[in-house]
N, CA, C and O atoms as a GROMACS GRO file, in nm:
protein
  292
    1MET      N    1   0.480   0.585  -0.598
    1MET     CA    2   0.514   0.783  -0.543
    1MET      C    3   0.607   0.763  -0.454
    1MET      O    4   0.703   0.840  -0.448
    2LEU      N    5   0.590   0.631  -0.350
    2LEU     CA    6   0.671   0.629  -0.250
    2LEU      C    7   0.807   0.617  -0.226
    2LEU      O    8   0.874   0.633  -0.124
    3LEU      N    9   0.848   0.570  -0.393
    3LEU     CA   10   0.971   0.529  -0.422
    3LEU      C   11   1.046   0.625  -0.499
    3LEU      O   12   1.163   0.606  -0.532
    4ILE      N   13   0.951   0.775  -0.542
    4ILE     CA   14   1.022   0.838  -0.615
    4ILE      C   15   1.048   0.953  -0.575
    4ILE      O   16   1.114   1.035  -0.639
    5ILE      N   17   0.987   0.974  -0.432
    5ILE     CA   18   1.013   1.122  -0.383
    5ILE      C   19   1.191   1.111  -0.283
    5ILE      O   20   1.285   1.191  -0.278
    6PRO      N   21   1.168   0.963  -0.210
    6PRO     CA   22   1.277   0.972  -0.153
    6PRO      C   23   1.448   0.988  -0.276
    6PRO      O   24   1.548   1.060  -0.282
    7LEU      N   25   1.398   0.889  -0.339
    7LEU     CA   26   1.475   0.904  -0.475
    7LEU      C   27   1.523   1.036  -0.523
    7LEU      O   28   1.645   1.042  -0.508
    8VAL      N   29   1.480   1.128  -0.567
    8VAL     CA   30   1.466   1.253  -0.610
    8VAL      C   31   1.554   1.330  -0.500
    8VAL      O   32   1.646   1.408  -0.527
    9LEU      N   33   1.499   1.287  -0.342
    9LEU     CA   34   1.519   1.358  -0.276
    9LEU      C   35   1.664   1.328  -0.231
    9LEU      O   36   1.727   1.417  -0.174
   10LEU      N   37   1.707   1.232  -0.249
   10LEU     CA   38   1.823   1.199  -0.220
   10LEU      C   39   1.919   1.225  -0.353
   10LEU      O   40   2.042   1.235  -0.344
   11LEU      N   41   1.881   1.230  -0.419
   11LEU     CA   42   1.966   1.275  -0.554
   11LEU      C   43   2.019   1.413  -0.554
   11LEU      O   44   2.129   1.453  -0.594
   12VAL      N   45   1.902   1.491  -0.492
   12VAL     CA   46   1.903   1.610  -0.443
   12VAL      C   47   2.048   1.662  -0.322
   12VAL      O   48   2.142   1.742  -0.317
   13LEU      N   49   2.000   1.579  -0.260
   13LEU     CA   50   2.077   1.620  -0.152
   13LEU      C   51   2.217   1.567  -0.202
   13LEU      O   52   2.297   1.658  -0.223
   14LYS      N   53   2.260   1.446  -0.223
   14LYS     CA   54   2.406   1.407  -0.330
   14LYS      C   55   2.470   1.523  -0.396
   14LYS      O   56   2.583   1.571  -0.386
   15LEU      N   57   2.346   1.562  -0.481
   15LEU     CA   58   2.466   1.680  -0.603
   15LEU      C   59   2.453   1.778  -0.498
   15LEU      O   60   2.570   1.815  -0.485
   16ALA      N   61   2.395   1.834  -0.428
   16ALA     CA   62   2.396   1.966  -0.356
   16ALA      C   63   2.490   1.914  -0.273
   16ALA      O   64   2.533   2.016  -0.219
   17ASN      N   65   2.564   1.802  -0.218
   17ASN     CA   66   2.698   1.826  -0.127
   17ASN      C   67   2.646   1.838   0.008
   17ASN      O   68   2.740   1.831   0.087
   18ILE      N   69   2.523   1.853   0.072
   18ILE     CA   70   2.450   1.861   0.132
   18ILE      C   71   2.510   1.758   0.272
   18ILE      O   72   2.466   1.643   0.278
   19SER      N   73   2.601   1.802   0.370
   19SER     CA   74   2.651   1.690   0.506
   19SER      C   75   2.719   1.563   0.469
   19SER      O   76   2.830   1.543   0.419
   20VAL      N   77   2.582   1.447   0.523
   20VAL     CA   78   2.590   1.346   0.550
   20VAL      C   79   2.555   1.281   0.403
   20VAL      O   80   2.611   1.176   0.369
   21PHE      N   81   2.467   1.342   0.326
   21PHE     CA   82   2.465   1.296   0.190
   21PHE      C   83   2.547   1.244   0.092
   21PHE      O   84   2.530   1.150   0.015
   22ALA      N   85   2.718   1.385   0.117
   22ALA     CA   86   2.773   1.416   0.011
   22ALA      C   87   2.836   1.324   0.013
   22ALA      O   88   2.891   1.293  -0.093
   23GLY      N   89   2.867   1.196   0.195
   23GLY     CA   90   2.930   1.130   0.167
   23GLY      C   91   2.850   0.964   0.089
   23GLY      O   92   2.926   0.888   0.029
   24ILE      N   93   2.728   0.933   0.097
   24ILE     CA   94   2.696   0.840   0.038
   24ILE      C   95   2.724   0.788  -0.122
   24ILE      O   96   2.747   0.864  -0.216
   25SER      N   97   2.718   0.666  -0.126
   25SER     CA   98   2.790   0.632  -0.239
   25SER      C   99   2.673   0.604  -0.347
   25SER      O  100   2.561   0.578  -0.305
   26TRP      N  101   2.690   0.608  -0.441
   26TRP     CA  102   2.575   0.654  -0.606
   26TRP      C  103   2.533   0.507  -0.586
   26TRP      O  104   2.410   0.499  -0.587
   27TRP      N  105   2.607   0.362  -0.563
   27TRP     CA  106   2.532   0.297  -0.581
   27TRP      C  107   2.399   0.240  -0.453
   27TRP      O  108   2.353   0.127  -0.466
   28TRP      N  109   2.364   0.306  -0.371
   28TRP     CA  110   2.303   0.370  -0.302
   28TRP      C  111   2.126   0.439  -0.386
   28TRP      O  112   2.019   0.381  -0.371
   29ILE      N  113   2.145   0.560  -0.463
   29ILE     CA  114   2.095   0.575  -0.510
   29ILE      C  115   2.019   0.474  -0.621
   29ILE      O  116   1.901   0.441  -0.632
   30VAL      N  117   2.160   0.434  -0.713
   30VAL     CA  118   2.138   0.378  -0.824
   30VAL      C  119   2.055   0.228  -0.786
   30VAL      O  120   1.996   0.171  -0.877
   31GLY      N  121   2.054   0.168  -0.643
   31GLY     CA  122   1.969   0.079  -0.645
   31GLY      C  123   1.815   0.128  -0.555
   31GLY      O  124   1.714   0.078  -0.506
   32LEU      N  125   1.852   0.198  -0.567
   32LEU     CA  126   1.677   0.252  -0.528
   32LEU      C  127   1.629   0.249  -0.653
   32LEU      O  128   1.527   0.183  -0.675
   33ALA      N  129   1.701   0.331  -0.772
   33ALA     CA  130   1.616   0.366  -0.934
   33ALA      C  131   1.577   0.244  -0.951
   33ALA      O  132   1.457   0.214  -0.954
   34VAL      N  133   1.686   0.147  -0.967
   34VAL     CA  134   1.641   0.018  -1.017
   34VAL      C  135   1.555  -0.026  -0.978
   34VAL      O  136   1.466  -0.071  -1.051
   35PHE      N  137   1.548  -0.029  -0.803
   35PHE     CA  138   1.407  -0.104  -0.774
   35PHE      C  139   1.293  -0.050  -0.770
   35PHE      O  140   1.196  -0.117  -0.734
   36ALA      N  141   1.278   0.090  -0.807
   36ALA     CA  142   1.158   0.166  -0.820
   36ALA      C  143   1.114   0.118  -0.938
   36ALA      O  144   1.000   0.079  -0.962
   37PHE      N  145   1.262   0.125  -1.061
   37PHE     CA  146   1.209   0.085  -1.195
   37PHE      C  147   1.174  -0.078  -1.201
   37PHE      O  148   1.107  -0.106  -1.300
   38LEU      N  149   1.201  -0.172  -1.127
   38LEU     CA  150   1.086  -0.309  -1.098
   38LEU      C  151   1.014  -0.340  -1.075
   38LEU      O  152   0.953  -0.446  -1.095
   39TRP      N  153   0.989  -0.196  -0.989
   39TRP     CA  154   0.830  -0.221  -0.885
   39TRP      C  155   0.744  -0.141  -0.946
   39TRP      O  156   0.628  -0.155  -0.910
   40PHE      N  157   0.768  -0.048  -1.042
   40PHE     CA  158   0.661  -0.024  -1.117
   40PHE      C  159   0.657  -0.091  -1.260
   40PHE      O  160   0.544  -0.123  -1.299
   41GLU      N  161   0.730  -0.109  -1.319
   41GLU     CA  162   0.737  -0.223  -1.419
   41GLU      C  163   0.697  -0.376  -1.447
   41GLU      O  164   0.633  -0.419  -1.544
   42ILE      N  165   0.753  -0.452  -1.333
   42ILE     CA  166   0.750  -0.590  -1.340
   42ILE      C  167   0.629  -0.581  -1.162
   42ILE      O  168   0.517  -0.529  -1.165
   43PHE      N  169   0.686  -0.638  -1.041
   43PHE     CA  170   0.597  -0.652  -0.970
   43PHE      C  171   0.434  -0.556  -0.972
   43PHE      O  172   0.326  -0.614  -0.970
   44GLU      N  173   0.441  -0.476  -0.975
   44GLU     CA  174   0.332  -0.349  -1.011
   44GLU      C  175   0.214  -0.481  -1.057
   44GLU      O  176   0.139  -0.543  -0.982
   45ARG      N  177   0.231  -0.494  -1.204
   45ARG     CA  178   0.170  -0.590  -1.283
   45ARG      C  179   0.186  -0.693  -1.222
   45ARG      O  180   0.073  -0.741  -1.232
   46VAL      N  181   0.246  -0.766  -1.163
   46VAL     CA  182   0.236  -0.923  -1.151
   46VAL      C  183   0.090  -0.911  -1.049
   46VAL      O  184  -0.018  -0.969  -1.039
   47LEU      N  185   0.156  -0.810  -0.990
   47LEU     CA  186   0.060  -0.830  -0.860
   47LEU      C  187  -0.084  -0.797  -0.822
   47LEU      O  188  -0.149  -0.816  -0.719
   48GLY      N  189  -0.115  -0.733  -0.960
   48GLY     CA  190  -0.232  -0.689  -1.001
   48GLY      C  191  -0.258  -0.543  -0.988
   48GLY      O  192  -0.367  -0.499  -1.026
   49LEU      N  193  -0.190  -0.482  -0.950
   49LEU     CA  194  -0.178  -0.322  -0.868
   49LEU      C  195  -0.269  -0.231  -0.959
   49LEU      O  196  -0.378  -0.185  -0.925
   50ASP      N  197  -0.197  -0.209  -1.104
   50ASP     CA  198  -0.261  -0.149  -1.149
   50ASP      C  199  -0.330  -0.123  -1.251
   50ASP      O  200  -0.344  -0.024  -1.322
   51LYS      N  201  -0.409  -0.316  -1.246
   51LYS     CA  202  -0.508  -0.292  -1.294
   51LYS      C  203  -0.671  -0.254  -1.173
   51LYS      O  204  -0.783  -0.211  -1.203
   52ARG      N  205  -0.611  -0.294  -1.036
   52ARG     CA  206  -0.724  -0.263  -0.926
   52ARG      C  207  -0.717  -0.132  -0.917
   52ARG      O  208  -0.820  -0.074  -0.881
   53LYS      N  209  -0.635  -0.079  -0.938
   53LYS     CA  210  -0.693   0.084  -0.912
   53LYS      C  211  -0.742   0.149  -1.088
   53LYS      O  212  -0.799   0.257  -1.106
   54ASP      N  213  -0.709   0.068  -1.180
   54ASP     CA  214  -0.797   0.154  -1.293
   54ASP      C  215  -0.952   0.059  -1.295
   54ASP      O  216  -1.054   0.107  -1.343
   55ASP      N  217  -0.947  -0.055  -1.245
   55ASP     CA  218  -1.091  -0.106  -1.232
   55ASP      C  219  -1.198  -0.034  -1.127
   55ASP      O  220  -1.319  -0.015  -1.142
   56ALA      N  221  -1.097   0.005  -0.998
   56ALA     CA  222  -1.176   0.122  -0.930
   56ALA      C  223  -1.215   0.221  -0.978
   56ALA      O  224  -1.338   0.233  -0.971
   57HIS      N  225  -1.154   0.314  -1.035
   57HIS     CA  226  -1.137   0.385  -1.154
   57HIS      C  227  -1.301   0.394  -1.198
   57HIS      O  228  -1.390   0.457  -1.138
   58PHE      N  229  -1.311   0.329  -1.296
   58PHE     CA  230  -1.390   0.276  -1.383
   58PHE      C  231  -1.507   0.218  -1.324
   58PHE      O  232  -1.597   0.218  -1.408
   59GLU      N  233  -1.554   0.156  -1.189
   59GLU     CA  234  -1.609   0.080  -1.148
   59GLU      C  235  -1.684   0.252  -1.080
   59GLU      O  236  -1.807   0.267  -1.086
   60LYS      N  237  -1.606   0.351  -1.028
   60LYS     CA  238  -1.668   0.486  -0.979
   60LYS      C  239  -1.764   0.560  -1.152
   60LYS      O  240  -1.884   0.552  -1.179
   61MET      N  241  -1.693   0.600  -1.203
   61MET     CA  242  -1.733   0.634  -1.280
   61MET      C  243  -1.891   0.565  -1.340
   61MET      O  244  -1.991   0.631  -1.370
   62LYS      N  245  -1.879   0.446  -1.346
   62LYS     CA  246  -2.021   0.331  -1.432
   62LYS      C  247  -2.135   0.421  -1.298
   62LYS      O  248  -2.231   0.487  -1.337
   63GLN      N  249  -2.106   0.410  -1.163
   63GLN     CA  250  -2.181   0.427  -1.048
   63GLN      C  251  -2.266   0.584  -1.033
   63GLN      O  252  -2.380   0.625  -1.018
   64GLU      N  253  -2.154   0.627  -1.044
   64GLU     CA  254  -2.208   0.798  -1.137
   64GLU      C  255  -2.329   0.845  -1.212
   64GLU      O  256  -2.424   0.922  -1.200
   65ARG      N  257  -2.258   0.727  -1.330
   65ARG     CA  258  -2.337   0.706  -1.519
   65ARG      C  259  -2.453   0.668  -1.430
   65ARG      O  260  -2.542   0.749  -1.407
   66ILE      N  261  -2.453   0.592  -1.398
   66ILE     CA  262  -2.618   0.483  -1.340
   66ILE      C  263  -2.664   0.591  -1.270
   66ILE      O  264  -2.760   0.636  -1.333
   67LYS      N  265  -2.638   0.678  -1.133
   67LYS     CA  266  -2.728   0.783  -1.110
   67LYS      C  267  -2.754   0.876  -1.167
   67LYS      O  268  -2.839   0.959  -1.132
   68ARG      N  269  -2.692   0.879  -1.256
   68ARG     CA  270  -2.732   1.039  -1.353
   68ARG      C  271  -2.854   1.006  -1.417
   68ARG      O  272  -2.958   1.071  -1.416
   69THR      N  273  -2.832   0.900  -1.473
   69THR     CA  274  -2.935   0.863  -1.586
   69THR      C  275  -3.091   0.827  -1.508
   69THR      O  276  -3.193   0.892  -1.528
   70LEU      N  277  -3.080   0.715  -1.420
   70LEU     CA  278  -3.194   0.680  -1.307
   70LEU      C  279  -3.268   0.811  -1.240
   70LEU      O  280  -3.389   0.807  -1.216
   71GLY      N  281  -3.192   0.922  -1.212
   71GLY     CA  282  -3.213   1.075  -1.123
   71GLY      C  283  -3.265   1.109  -1.200
   71GLY      O  284  -3.372   1.152  -1.155
   72LYS      N  285  -3.260   1.130  -1.363
   72LYS     CA  286  -3.359   1.238  -1.481
   72LYS      C  287  -3.477   1.182  -1.476
   72LYS      O  288  -3.562   1.271  -1.480
   73LYS      N  289  -3.540   1.047  -1.467
   73LYS     CA  290  -3.639   0.994  -1.528
   73LYS      C  291  -3.721   1.025  -1.398
   73LYS      O  292  -3.840   0.994  -1.390
   0.00000   0.00000   0.00000
């Protein structure tokens, strides 16, 4: 998400011709978009960040289910 927000902001400022951003090369925007794509499609999977988030979420759900089940007895 930290890559997408600046990308969209930079794109909007470039298209709106806002002062300094009107003169920025399109290569900066394309480069940031390519880097964001590579990060989310390749690097995040290689580093295991996508699975780590899923595992933490499912572990929390499991603990809540255990508490509910044992709390009723």
